[in-house]
TIVEXMI-155816 format. One line per 5 residues: number of its first residue (from 1); their letters; for each residue z, y, x negated of N, C-alpha, C, O. Coordinates in steps of 0.1 Angstrom, whole numbers, always signed. Each point is the difference from the previous one (the first is absolute). Layout:
! TIVEXMI-155816
NUM	a	Z:Y:X:Z:Y:X:Z:Y:X:Z:Y:X; ...
***
This chain:
! TIVEXMI-155816
1	mslks	-863:+644:-1310:-12:-8:+0:-10:+7:+9:+3:+3:+11; -15:-1:-16:-10:+7:+8:-6:-9:+11:-1:-13:-2; -3:+19:+13:-6:-7:+11:-14:-4:-3:-7:+7:-7; +3:-18:+12:-15:-5:-1:-8:+10:+9:+5:+5:+10; -17:-3:-15:-9:+10:+7:-13:-6:+3:-4:-10:-7
6	rklsy	-4:+16:+16:-14:-4:+2:-8:+12:+5:+6:+10:+4; -19:-11:-5:-8:+12:+4:-1:+0:+15:-4:-10:+6; +7:+22:+0:-2:+2:+14:-7:+13:+3:+2:+10:-7; -9:-9:+18:-5:+13:+4:+12:+9:+6:+10:-6:+5; -12:+18:-4:+9:+9:+7:+3:-4:+14:+12:-1:+4
11	sdtin	-22:-2:+4:+2:-3:+14:+7:-13:+1:+8:-2:+9; -12:-8:-17:+6:-14:+1:+15:+1:-4:+9:-7:+4; -6:+16:-13:+14:+2:-5:+9:+6:+12:+11:-4:+1; -17:+13:+6:+7:+5:+12:+3:-11:+10:+10:-1:+5; -21:-7:-3:+1:-11:+10:+12:-10:-5:+8:-4:+8
16	etldy	-8:+0:-20:+10:-9:-5:+14:+6:+0:+10:-7:+1; -9:+20:-4:+12:+7:+0:+6:+0:+14:+12:-3:+2; -20:+7:+8:+4:+0:+14:+5:-14:+4:+10:-1:+7; -18:-9:-11:+4:-14:+3:+14:-3:-5:+8:-5:+7; -6:+9:-20:+13:-2:-6:+11:+7:+7:+11:-6:+3
21	llatd	-13:+18:+1:+11:+8:+6:+3:-5:+14:+12:-1:+4; -22:-3:+3:+2:-6:+14:+7:-14:-1:+8:-4:+8; -11:-4:-19:+6:-13:-1:+14:+1:-4:+8:-9:+3; -4:+19:-11:+14:+0:-6:+10:+9:+7:+11:+1:-4; -16:+6:+14:+9:+9:+8:-5:+1:+14:-10:+6:+3
26	nsvil	+18:-12:+6:-4:-1:+14:+1:+14:+7:-4:+1:+11; +10:+9:-17:+0:+13:+6:-12:+8:-3:-2:+11:+6; -7:-16:-15:-13:+7:-3:-9:-3:+11:-2:-12:+4; -5:+22:+2:-11:-2:+9:-11:+9:-4:+1:+10:-7; -14:-15:+11:-11:+8:-4:-7:+4:+14:-2:-9:+8
31	igqgv	+0:+22:-6:-5:+5:+12:-11:+11:-2:+1:+8:-10; -11:-9:+18:-11:+11:-1:-13:-5:+5:-2:-11:+4; -8:+20:-4:-13:-3:+4:-7:-8:-10:+0:+3:-12; -7:-13:+16:-9:-8:-8:+7:-10:-9:-7:-5:-9; +19:+1:+11:+6:-10:-9:-7:-14:+2:+2:-9:-8
36	kspwy	-9:+8:+19:-8:-13:+2:-14:+2:-6:-8:-10:-1; +4:+22:-3:-14:+3:-2:-3:+3:-14:+6:+10:-6; -15:-17:-2:-4:+4:-13:-8:+13:+0:-1:+6:-11; -5:-2:+22:-8:+12:+1:+10:+12:-2:-4:+10:-6; +16:-11:+12:+9:+11:-1:+7:+1:-13:+0:+10:-6
41	vgstc	+5:-21:+1:+9:+0:-11:-4:-9:-12:+8:-4:-8; -21:+1:+8:-5:-9:-11:+7:-14:+1:+2:-5:+11; +0:-1:-22:+7:-13:-1:+15:+1:-1:+7:-10:-2; -2:+22:+4:+14:+2:-3:+10:-7:+9:+11:-3:-3; -16:+0:+15:+9:-7:+10:-5:-13:+4:+5:-6:+10
46	nglvk	-15:+0:-17:-6:-12:+4:+11:-11:+2:+9:-2:-9; -10:-5:+20:+9:-12:+2:+14:+3:+5:+7:-10:+3; -3:+22:-3:+14:+3:+2:+4:-2:+15:+11:-4:+3; -20:+8:+6:+3:-2:+14:+2:-15:+3:+10:-4:+6; -20:-4:-11:+1:-15:+2:+12:-6:-6:+6:-9:+6
51	kygee	-1:+14:-17:+11:-6:-8:+13:+4:+7:+9:-8:+1; -8:+21:+3:+13:+5:+4:+2:+3:+15:+11:+3:+5; -23:-4:+2:+1:+2:+14:+0:+15:+4:+2:+9:-8; -6:-7:+21:-2:+14:+4:+13:+7:+3:+0:+12:+3; +12:-18:-4:+13:+7:+1:+3:+7:-13:+8:+9:-1
56	rvldt	-14:-14:-11:+3:+7:-12:-11:+7:-7:+2:+9:-8; -14:-13:+13:-12:+7:-5:-8:+5:+13:-7:-7:+6; +9:+20:-3:-4:+5:+13:-12:+9:-1:+0:+10:-7; -11:-15:+13:-12:+7:+0:+0:+10:+12:+2:-5:+12; -3:+18:-14:+4:+9:+11:-13:+7:+6:-10:+0:-6
61	pisen	+12:+7:+17:-10:+9:+5:-2:+12:-9:+9:+3:-8; -19:+5:+11:-2:+12:-8:+8:+11:+6:-4:+7:+9; +17:-6:-14:+9:+10:+5:+9:+3:-11:+11:-5:-1; -15:+13:-9:+7:+2:-13:+14:+5:+3:+10:-5:-6; -8:+15:+15:+13:+5:+3:+9:-11:+6:+11:-2:-4
66	gitga	-16:-4:+14:+8:-10:+7:+4:-12:-9:+12:-3:+0; -21:-2:-8:+4:-12:-8:+9:+4:-11:+9:-8:-4; -11:+20:-2:+8:+5:-11:+15:+2:+5:+10:-3:-6; -10:+9:+18:+13:+2:+7:+8:-13:+2:+11:-1:-3; -19:-9:+8:+7:-13:+2:+5:-6:-13:+10:-6:-1
71	avgaa	-18:+7:-10:+4:-5:-13:+12:+7:-5:+9:-6:-6; -8:+20:+8:+12:+7:-5:+11:-5:+8:+11:-2:-6; -12:+1:+19:+11:-6:+8:+5:-13:-4:+12:-3:-1; -22:-6:-3:+4:-13:-5:+8:+1:-13:+10:-7:-2; -14:+17:-7:+8:+1:-12:+14:+5:+2:+9:-4:-7
76	ivgmk	-7:+13:+17:+13:+6:+3:+9:-11:+4:+12:+0:-3; -17:-11:+10:+9:-11:+5:+0:-11:-11:+6:-11:+4; -11:+13:-15:+2:-10:-11:-12:-8:-5:+1:-8:-9; -13:+9:+16:-12:-6:-6:-5:+7:-12:+4:+12:-3; -14:-18:-4:-6:+7:-11:-15:+0:+2:-7:-9:-5
81	piivh	+2:+18:+13:-15:+0:+4:-8:+5:-12:+4:+9:-7; -16:-15:+6:-11:+6:-7:-11:+3:+10:-6:-9:+6; +4:+22:-5:-10:+4:+11:-13:+5:-7:+0:+9:-8; -11:-16:+11:-13:+3:-7:-7:+10:+9:-2:-2:+12; -3:+12:-18:-10:+10:+5:-13:-2:-8:-1:+5:-11
86	prmdf	-9:-12:+18:-12:-3:-8:-8:+12:-4:-9:-2:-8; +12:+13:+14:-7:+13:-5:+11:+10:+0:+6:+4:+11; -3:+1:-23:+11:+10:-2:-3:+13:+8:+10:+6:+4; -23:-3:-1:-2:+11:+8:+7:+1:+13:+5:+10:+5; -3:-22:+1:+6:-1:+14:+15:-2:+0:+6:-2:+10
91	mlyaf	-1:+2:-22:+15:+1:-1:+5:+14:+5:+12:+2:+3; -21:+8:-2:+3:+13:+5:+6:-1:+14:+8:+8:+4; -13:-18:+4:+6:-1:+13:+14:-5:+0:+7:+1:+10; -3:-6:-21:+14:-6:-1:+10:+9:-8:+10:-5:-4; -13:+18:+3:+8:+8:-8:+14:+1:+5:+10:+0:-7
96	dpiin	-8:+0:+20:+13:+2:+6:+9:-12:-4:+11:+2:-6; -15:-15:+9:+10:-11:-5:+1:-1:-15:+11:-4:-4; -21:+8:-4:+1:-1:-14:+8:+11:-6:+10:-2:-8; -13:+14:+12:+7:+12:-6:+12:+4:+7:+11:+2:-6; -12:+1:+19:+12:+5:+7:+11:-11:+1:+12:+3:+0
101	qaanw	-16:-16:+2:+10:-10:+2:+3:-8:-13:+11:+2:-5; -20:-10:+0:+3:-9:-11:+5:+7:-12:+10:-4:-6; -17:+15:+2:+4:+7:-12:+13:+7:+1:+7:+2:-11; -2:+2:+22:+12:+8:+2:+12:-9:+5:+11:+5:-1; -14:-17:+5:+11:-8:+7:+12:-2:-9:+12:+1:+5
106	hfmsg	-14:-5:-17:+12:-3:-9:+9:+13:-2:+12:-1:+1; -19:+12:-4:+7:+13:-2:+7:+4:+13:+12:+4:-1; -19:-5:+12:+6:+5:+12:+12:-8:+6:+8:+5:+7; -8:-18:-12:+11:-9:+5:+11:+1:-10:+10:-8:+1; -10:+17:-11:+10:+1:-10:+1:-13:-9:+11:-4:-4
111	gksnv	-23:-2:+2:+0:-12:-8:+4:-13:+6:+1:-10:-6; +2:+11:+20:+5:-12:+7:-11:-9:+4:+3:-12:+4; -15:+16:-3:-11:-8:+5:-13:+2:-8:-1:+11:-6; -7:-21:+5:-12:+0:-8:-12:-4:+8:+1:-6:+10; -12:+11:-15:-13:-5:+5:-7:-7:-11:-7:+7:-9
116	qivfw	+8:-20:+8:-6:-8:-11:-14:-4:+5:-2:-10:+7; -7:+18:-11:-14:-2:+5:-10:+4:-11:+2:+8:-9; -14:-15:+9:-11:+3:-9:-12:+5:+9:-5:-8:+8; +1:+20:-9:-12:+5:+6:-12:-3:-10:+0:+6:-11; -9:-14:+15:-11:-4:-8:-13:+7:+4:-6:-4:+10
121	giinr	+2:+14:-17:-11:+8:+3:-12:-3:-9:+2:+2:-12; -13:-5:+18:-12:-4:-8:-10:+11:-1:-4:+5:+11; +0:-1:-23:-10:+11:-1:-14:-7:+0:-2:-10:-8; -7:+15:+16:-14:-5:+0:-8:+12:-3:+2:+11:+4; -13:-13:-12:-9:+11:-4:-13:-6:-5:-1:-13:-2
126	ggeqa	-9:+21:+0:-13:-5:-3:-7:-7:+11:+6:-1:+11; -17:-4:-13:-8:-7:+10:-4:+9:+12:-2:-5:+11; +1:+18:-13:-4:+10:+10:+9:-1:+12:-5:+0:+11; +18:-1:-13:+10:-1:+11:+4:+15:+5:+6:+1:+10; -10:+9:-18:+2:+14:+4:+15:+4:+1:+9:-7:-4
131	aqhsq	-7:+19:+9:+12:+8:-2:+12:-7:+7:+11:+0:-6; -12:-6:+18:+11:-4:+7:+5:-14:-4:+9:-6:+6; -17:+0:-15:+4:-14:-5:+1:-1:-15:-1:-11:-5; +3:+22:-2:+0:-1:-15:+10:+8:-6:-1:+3:-12; +12:+0:+19:+10:+10:-6:+12:-7:-7:+6:-9:+5
136	slysi	-4:+15:-17:+12:-4:-8:+11:+9:+3:+1:+11:-6; +8:-15:+15:+10:+9:+5:+14:-2:-6:+10:+4:+6; -9:-10:-17:+13:-3:-6:+9:+12:-3:+12:+0:+1; -19:+11:-5:+7:+12:-4:+9:+5:+11:+11:+6:-2; -15:-7:+15:+7:+4:+11:+14:-7:+1:+10:+6:+2
141	fahip	-11:-20:-4:+12:-8:+1:+9:+2:-12:+12:-1:+1; -18:+3:-13:+9:+3:-12:+8:+13:+2:+10:+2:-7; -14:+7:+16:+7:+12:+2:+13:-2:+8:+8:+9:+1; -6:-21:+6:+10:-2:+10:+13:-6:-6:-1:-11:-6; +12:+18:+6:+13:-6:-4:+3:-12:+8:-2:+0:+12
146	glkvi	+7:-11:-19:+4:-12:+8:-11:-11:-1:+3:-11:+4; -15:+15:-8:-11:-10:-2:-2:-2:-15:+0:+9:-8; -1:-22:+5:-5:-3:-14:-15:-4:+2:-4:-6:+10; -4:+8:-21:-14:-2:+1:-5:-8:-13:+2:+5:-11; -7:-17:+13:-5:-8:-11:-15:+0:+0:-6:+0:+11
151	tpstp	+0:+0:-23:-14:+1:-2:-5:-9:-11:-5:+5:-10; +5:-18:+13:-4:-10:-10:-14:+1:-3:-8:+4:+8; +4:-9:-20:-14:+0:-4:-5:-14:-5:-12:-2:-1; +21:-7:+0:-4:-13:-5:+6:-11:+8:+10:+2:+7; -16:-14:-7:+7:-11:+7:+14:-3:-5:+9:-2:+8
156	ydvkg	-6:+3:-21:+13:-2:-5:+10:+10:+6:+11:-4:+5; -15:+17:-4:+9:+10:+5:+1:-1:+15:+12:+2:+5; -22:-5:+2:+1:-1:+15:+10:-11:+4:+7:+2:+10; -6:-13:-17:+10:-10:+4:+14:+5:-3:+8:+0:+9; -6:+5:-21:+14:+4:-4:+5:+12:+9:+11:+1:+4
161	llisa	-20:+8:-2:+3:+12:+8:+2:-3:+15:+9:+6:+7; -17:-15:-2:+1:-3:+14:+13:-8:+3:+6:+2:+11; -2:-11:-20:+13:-7:+1:+12:+10:-1:+9:-1:+8; -10:+11:-17:+10:+10:-1:+0:+9:+13:+11:+3:+5; -22:+0:+0:-1:+9:+12:+7:-7:+12:+7:+6:+8
166	vrepn	-10:-19:-6:+6:-7:+12:+15:-1:-2:+7:+0:+10; -2:-1:-22:+14:+0:-2:+7:+13:-1:+12:+1:-1; -19:+10:+0:+5:+13:+0:+7:+3:+14:-6:-3:+10; +18:+8:-10:+7:+1:+13:-5:+11:+9:+3:+1:+12; -11:+8:-17:-6:+11:+8:-15:+0:-1:-5:-7:-9
171	pvlfv	-2:+15:+17:-14:-2:+2:-9:+3:-13:+3:+9:-8; -13:-17:+7:-9:+1:-11:-15:+1:+6:-3:-8:+9; -5:+17:-14:-14:+0:+2:-7:-8:-11:+1:+4:-12; -8:-14:+15:-9:-7:-9:-14:+5:+1:-7:-3:+10; +3:+10:-20:-14:+6:+0:-9:-11:-6:+0:-3:-12
176	ddrwl	-8:-2:+21:-10:-11:-4:-14:+7:-1:-2:+11:+6; -8:-17:-12:-13:+5:-1:-10:-11:-1:+1:-9:-8; -10:+9:+18:-9:-11:+1:-9:-2:-12:-5:-11:-2; +3:+21:-5:-8:-1:-13:+7:-8:-11:-6:-3:-10; +19:+0:+12:+7:-7:-9:-1:-16:+2:+3:-7:-8
181	ysiid	-9:+3:+20:+2:-14:+4:-7:-10:-9:+4:-11:+0; -14:+15:-7:-7:-9:-8:+5:+0:-15:-5:-8:-8; +15:+17:+5:+5:+0:-13:+8:-12:-3:+8:-4:+8; -11:-3:-20:+6:-13:-4:+10:+3:-11:-3:+7:-10; +14:-14:+10:+10:+2:-11:+9:-13:+0:+0:-8:+9
186	evpeg	+7:+7:-20:+10:-11:-2:+12:+4:+9:+6:+11:-2; -2:-21:+11:+12:+3:+8:+9:-12:-2:-3:-11:+3; +16:+14:-7:+9:-10:-2:+4:-8:+13:+1:+6:+10; +1:-19:-12:+5:-7:+12:+15:+2:+2:+6:+4:-10; -1:-6:+22:+14:+3:+2:+3:+14:+2:-10:+8:+1
191	eyeip	+22:-5:+1:+5:+14:+4:+2:+9:-12:+6:-4:-10; -10:+16:+12:+4:+11:-9:-2:+13:+7:-7:+1:+10; +15:+9:-14:+0:+13:+6:-4:+11:-10:+3:-2:-12; -9:+12:+16:-3:+12:-8:+8:+11:+7:-3:+3:+11; +12:+4:-19:+7:+11:+6:-9:+11:+5:-9:+4:-6
196	igkgi	+12:+1:+18:-7:+11:+6:+4:+12:-8:+11:+3:-1; -22:+4:-4:+3:+13:-7:-2:-3:-15:+2:+10:-8; -6:-22:+4:-1:-2:-14:-15:-2:-3:-7:-9:+4; +2:+19:-13:-14:-1:-4:-2:-8:-12:+9:-7:-5; -21:+6:+0:-4:-8:-11:-11:+7:-9:-9:+6:+6
201	irkeg	+9:-7:-19:-10:+4:-9:-10:-11:+0:+3:-10:-6; -16:+12:+11:-10:-10:-1:-7:+0:-14:-4:-11:-4; +4:+22:-2:-6:+1:-14:+7:+12:-7:+1:+11:+5; +4:-15:-16:+7:+11:-8:-10:+8:-8:-10:-5:-5; +13:+18:+4:-10:+10:-7:+8:+12:-5:+12:+1:+3
206	kdisl	-19:+7:-11:+7:+11:-6:-6:+14:+3:+6:+10:-3; -18:-10:+9:-7:+13:+2:+2:+6:+13:+2:+12:+1; -2:-20:+10:+1:+6:+14:+7:-10:+9:-2:-12:-2; +10:+17:+10:+7:-8:+11:-9:+0:+12:-3:+10:+6; -1:-22:-1:-8:-1:+12:+8:-8:+10:+4:-11:-2
211	vsfsy	-2:+18:+14:+10:-6:+9:-8:-4:+13:-7:+9:+5; +9:-21:+0:-6:-3:+13:+8:-11:+7:+11:-4:-5; -17:-2:+16:+7:-10:+7:-10:-6:+11:-10:+6:+2; +14:-17:+3:-9:-7:+10:-13:-2:-5:-2:-2:-12; -9:+1:+21:-13:-4:-5:-5:+8:-11:-7:-5:-9
216	imhea	+9:+18:+10:-7:+10:-9:+5:-2:-14:-7:+4:-10; +18:-11:+8:+5:-4:-14:-11:-8:-7:-1:+0:-12; -7:-8:+20:-10:-9:-7:-12:+9:-5:-5:-4:-10; +2:+14:+18:-10:+9:-6:+5:+8:-12:-8:+2:-10; +21:+1:+10:+6:+7:-12:+0:-9:-12:-2:+4:-11
221	skatd	+4:-18:+14:+0:-9:-11:-14:-1:-6:-1:-1:-12; -9:+0:+20:-14:+0:-5:-2:+12:-9:-6:-1:-11; +10:+12:+16:-1:+13:-8:+6:+0:-13:-6:+4:-10; +19:-10:+9:+6:+0:-13:-7:-9:-10:+0:+3:-12; -7:-14:+17:-8:-8:-9:-11:+8:-6:-3:-1:-12
226	qllke	-4:+8:+21:-12:+8:-5:+5:+11:-10:-6:+2:-10; +17:+4:+14:+5:+11:-9:+4:-5:-13:-1:+8:-10; +7:-20:+9:+4:-5:-13:-12:-2:-10:+1:+3:-12; -12:-6:+18:-13:-1:-8:-4:+14:-6:-7:+0:-10; +12:+10:+17:-4:+13:-4:+11:+7:-9:-1:+11:-5
231	gidve	+11:-20:+2:+12:+5:-9:+11:+7:+7:+8:+6:-7; -8:-7:+20:+11:+7:+8:+9:-11:+5:-4:-9:+7; +17:+10:-12:+10:-10:+2:+8:+4:+11:+9:+8:-1; -11:-15:+13:+6:+4:+13:+12:-9:+3:-1:-12:-1; +12:+18:+5:+11:-8:+5:-1:-1:+15:+1:+10:+7
236	lidlr	-3:-22:-1:-2:-3:+14:+13:-4:+6:+6:-10:-3; -1:+18:+13:+12:-2:+7:-3:-4:+14:-8:+7:+7; +13:-18:-2:-2:-5:+14:+14:+2:+7:+10:-7:-4; -9:+16:+13:+13:+3:+6:+6:-11:+8:+12:-3:+1; -21:-4:+6:+4:-12:+9:+7:+4:+12:-1:-7:+11
241	sikpy	+9:+17:-11:+7:+6:+11:+0:+15:-1:+0:+5:-11; -2:+2:+22:+0:+15:+0:+11:+6:+8:+1:+12:+0; +8:-20:+6:+13:+5:+5:+10:-11:+0:+0:-9:+8; +9:+9:-18:+1:+9:-11:-11:-4:-11:-6:-10:+1; +4:+20:-10:-9:-3:-11:+7:+1:-13:+11:+5:-1
246	dkell	-17:-11:-9:+7:-2:-13:-1:+13:-9:-9:+1:-8; +18:+8:+11:+0:+13:-7:+2:-1:-15:-6:+7:-8; +15:-16:+4:+3:-2:-14:-11:-4:-8:-3:+4:-11; -5:-13:+17:-12:-6:-7:-10:+11:-2:-7:+1:-11; +5:+8:+21:-9:+11:+0:+4:+10:-11:-8:+4:-8
251	lesvk	+21:-1:+7:+5:+10:-9:-2:-5:-15:-4:+7:-8; +7:-20:+6:-1:-5:-13:-15:+0:-5:-2:+4:-11; -7:-7:+20:-14:-1:-4:-5:+14:-3:-6:+3:-10; +9:+7:+19:-5:+14:-2:+6:+6:-13:-6:+8:-7; +18:-11:+4:+7:+5:-11:-7:-5:-13:-1:+7:-10
256	ktgkl	-5:-19:+11:-7:-6:-11:-14:+5:-2:-4:+3:-11; -3:-2:+23:-15:+4:-1:-2:+15:+1:-9:+6:-6; +17:+1:+14:-2:+14:+2:-10:+4:+10:-2:+12:+3; -5:-22:+3:-11:+2:+9:+1:-9:+12:+3:-12:-2; -6:+17:+14:+2:-8:+12:-13:+1:+9:-4:+11:+3
261	iivdg	-1:-22:+1:-10:-1:+11:+5:-9:+11:+5:-12:-3; -5:+16:+15:+4:-8:+12:-12:-4:+8:-8:+9:+4; +6:-22:-2:-10:-5:+8:+5:-5:+13:+8:-10:+1; -11:+17:+10:+6:-3:+14:-12:-2:+9:-8:+9:+2; +8:-21:+5:-11:-4:+8:+0:+7:+14:-6:-5:+10
266	swktg	+13:+16:-9:+0:+8:+13:-4:+14:-3:-5:+3:-11; +8:+6:+20:-5:+15:-2:+10:+7:-9:+11:-4:-2; -16:+15:-4:+7:+8:-10:+11:+8:+7:+12:+0:-4; -16:+8:+14:+9:+10:+5:+12:-7:+7:-1:-7:+10; +13:+10:-15:+13:-5:+6:+1:-15:-2:+9:-7:+6
271	gfsae	-17:+1:-15:+1:-15:-2:+10:-4:-10:+8:+8:-5; -7:-21:+3:+11:-5:-9:-2:+5:-14:+9:+0:-8; -22:+2:+4:-3:+5:-13:+8:+13:-3:+5:+3:-11; -4:+5:+21:+7:+13:-1:+15:-2:-2:+6:+9:-7; -1:-19:+12:+14:-3:-3:+3:-3:-15:+9:+4:-6
276	iaafi	-18:-13:+1:+1:-4:-14:-2:+12:-9:+8:+3:-9; -18:+5:+12:-3:+12:-8:+12:+10:+0:+4:+5:-11; +2:-3:+23:+11:+9:+1:+12:-6:-8:+7:+8:-7; -4:-20:+8:+11:-7:-7:-1:+2:-15:+9:+4:-7; -21:-6:+2:-2:+1:-15:+1:+15:-4:+6:+3:-10
281	aenaf	-12:+6:+18:+1:+14:-3:+14:+5:+0:+4:+9:-9; +4:-14:+18:+15:+4:+0:+8:-6:-11:+10:+6:-5; -14:-18:+1:+9:-8:-10:-5:-2:-13:+7:-4:-9; -20:+6:+6:-6:-2:-13:-10:+10:-4:-9:-3:-8; +10:+15:+13:-10:+10:-2:-1:+3:-15:-11:+3:-5
286	eylkg	+22:-3:-3:-1:+3:-14:-8:-10:-8:-4:+3:-11; +2:-15:+17:-7:-10:-8:-15:+0:+3:-7:-7:-7; +3:+15:+17:-14:-1:+4:-9:+8:-10:+4:+11:-4; -15:-17:+0:-9:+7:-9:-13:+5:+7:-9:+6:-6; +9:-7:+19:-11:+4:+8:+3:-1:+15:+11:-4:+3
291	piirv	-20:+8:+6:+3:+0:+14:+0:-15:+6:-7:-9:-5; +15:+8:+15:+0:-13:+7:-12:-1:+9:-3:+8:+8; -4:-20:-10:-13:-2:+7:+2:-10:+11:+6:-10:-2; -11:+13:+14:+1:-10:+11:-15:-4:+4:-9:+8:+2; +8:-21:-1:-13:-6:+5:+3:-6:+14:+7:-9:+1
296	clpdv	-13:+16:+9:+3:-4:+14:-13:+0:+9:-10:+4:-5; +12:-8:+17:-11:+2:+9:-2:+14:+3:+9:+8:+0; -22:-4:+3:-2:+14:+5:+7:+2:+13:+2:-9:+8; +1:+22:-5:+8:+3:+12:-10:+0:+12:+0:+11:+7; -7:-21:-4:-8:-1:+11:+2:-15:+6:+3:-9:-7
301	papas	-6:+7:+20:+1:-13:+5:-10:-10:-6:-10:+5:-6; +12:-17:+7:-9:-10:-6:-13:-1:+7:-1:+0:+12; -10:+1:-20:-13:-1:+7:-4:-14:+5:+6:-10:-4; -16:+10:+13:-5:-13:+5:-12:-5:-8:-3:-12:+0; -4:+21:-7:-11:-4:-8:+3:-7:-13:+9:+5:-7
306	hilee	-16:-16:+4:+3:-7:-12:-3:+9:-12:+7:+0:-10; -17:+7:+11:-4:+9:-12:+11:+10:-2:+4:+3:-12; +1:+3:+22:+12:+10:-1:+12:-7:-4:+8:+6:-7; -5:-19:+11:+11:-6:-5:+1:-2:-15:+10:+1:-6; -22:-3:+0:-1:-2:-14:+6:+13:-8:+6:-1:-10
311	eyyit	-9:+12:+16:+4:+13:-5:+15:+3:+3:+7:+6:-8; -3:-11:+19:+14:+3:+6:+11:-7:-7:+10:+6:-4; -12:-19:+2:+11:-9:-6:+1:+2:-15:-9:+3:-7; +22:-6:+2:+3:+2:-14:-5:-13:-7:+2:-11:+5; -9:+13:-16:-5:-11:-8:+6:+1:-14:+6:+11:-4
316	sdkiv	-8:-21:-4:+4:+1:-14:-7:+11:-8:+5:+6:-9; -18:-4:+13:-8:+11:-7:+6:+13:+2:+1:+9:-9; +4:-6:+22:+6:+13:+3:+13:+2:-8:+3:+11:-5; +4:-22:+3:+13:+1:-8:-3:+2:-14:+7:+8:-7; -17:-14:+1:-4:+2:-13:-4:+14:-2:+4:+6:-11
321	qavrk	-11:+0:+20:-4:+14:-2:+12:+10:+0:+0:+10:-7; +10:-14:+15:+12:+8:+0:+8:-1:-13:+6:+10:-5; -5:-21:+0:+7:-3:-13:-8:+7:-11:+6:+6:-9; -19:-7:+9:-7:+8:-10:+2:+15:+0:+2:+6:-10; -1:-1:+22:+3:+14:+2:+13:+5:-7:+0:+10:-6
326	isyhd	+10:-18:+8:+13:+4:-6:+1:-4:-15:+8:+5:-7; -16:-15:+3:+0:-5:-14:-7:+10:-9:+5:+2:-11; -16:+3:+15:-9:+8:-9:+2:+15:+1:-7:+7:-7; +17:-3:+15:+2:+14:+0:+13:+4:-7:+9:-8:+0; -9:+19:-7:+11:+4:-8:+7:+11:+9:-3:+12:-1
331	f	+14:-16:+8:+6:+9:+9:+10:+8:-8:+7:+9:+6
***
């Protein structure tokens, strides 16, 4: 029997999911900068401090390394922390507890101990925030053994993946994106989980496989609508998780279409788009009818100028241009 659903924004879905997790599991705690403040985290944490108290929803000082280390320690002794970093840029201060400690703990203990924790990193960009406040750093974390990385793009997915992440016995990075907060979708009431590492085909097509995730998937979706009017039938894949990612789904799509474009909302060099391209080149080269195309940010820091931002960030128009390039050339 299907669950009843209602329309919710992405940010309100996070809020209701956090409320549900705190209400149903006393070992879940929320910790981080700005959990009291809508300026820091939008409406995602509204009302949680008042409802659950400051022992379970902890608004912390600005000390990314210290508070992340405390959260990892809490996880080692049996709690299930969700630690929010309202700007992913400053998770760099917490590399030691995230990478050296949490990601390695289960392996180094011979499987006898776990760090059940969700690192919630929020991407901010646009609005002339410039280079130190606009970075999408998820490719760094996807490189690390022992970390799983979820990249939801819809309210439906963020609920199911966040529940799965909190229940995953080892650490998960939840890649959030503030540009998603106003997206509205049908969200089922009650509990459901989406398996980490399971992608989805947003639109079936036969001409080109277009792969994306997180916010930039919505720009890719706009592009597929425009391209269909031009007679180009694009298959749109939303990975939903990038560590692990759905390799079988990718292979099946590329074997069908023979062409692959990857849209990644971060930089090209050494980014996650390179991982997907390498995987397909190694495992489906004989099916390719042309070069693999990557649509990424230019390899420069984010500008502060609004005019330069318009050129810097990926839009549906830029994706359309890339698809036209591979569609109208006879390789």
